C-alpha positions in Angstrom: 140.3 141.2 39.8 137.7 139.9 41.4 134.3 139.7 41.1 132.0 140.1 43.5 128.3 138.4 45.0 126.8 142.0 46.3 123.6 139.2 47.7 126.5 136.5 49.2 127.4 136.6 53.2 130.6 136.7 53.0 132.8 137.5 49.9 135.0 134.0 49.6 138.2 133.8 47.3 140.3 130.9 46.2 143.4 129.8 47.8 145.3 130.0 43.8 143.4 133.2 43.8 144.6 134.4 47.4 147.8 133.6 46.0 147.9 136.0 43.4 147.3 138.8 45.2 151.0 141.1 45.4 151.6 142.5 48.2 150.1 139.4 49.7 148.1 139.7 52.9 148.4 137.7 56.2 145.5 135.0 56.0 143.9 134.9 59.7 142.8 132.2 62.1 138.5 132.9 61.7 135.5 130.6 63.3 133.0 131.3 60.1 131.5 128.4 58.1 130.9 128.8 54.8 128.5 126.7 52.7 128.7 125.8 48.9 125.2 126.3 46.9 124.0 122.3 47.7 124.5 123.4 51.7 127.3 121.4 52.1 130.4 122.5 54.2 133.1 124.4 52.5 136.5 123.7 54.1 137.7 127.8 54.8 141.6 128.6 55.3 141.1 131.7 57.0 140.1 135.0 56.3 141.9 138.1 54.7 141.7 141.9 54.4 141.8 142.9 50.7 142.0 146.6 49.4 139.9 146.5 46.0 139.0 149.5 44.0 135.7 150.1 42.7 134.7 152.9 40.3 137.9 154.9 41.4 137.5 154.3 45.3 139.1 151.9 47.4 138.1 149.8 49.7 138.7 147.4 52.2 136.9 144.0 52.1 137.2 140.9 54.0 137.8 137.0 51.7 137.6 134.2 53.3 140.7 131.8 52.1 139.4 128.8 50.5 141.3 125.3 49.7 140.0 126.0 45.6 137.4 127.6 43.4 134.3 126.3 44.6 130.3 127.2 43.9 
């Protein structure tokens, strides 16, 4: 279960939450840069594609994987 921020420019998932996904998707390299609320840059592990279901519809979304829970 994830919470999406429809106003965010990217979807972010912590590495810990990423490891709970089954089957686990592959992490791919990315040049995307992510900043927190304070404007400080957040390190990025990579990106992954995740199938999510919302209101009985399946979607494949791109998530940026970060080392820990970040704000």
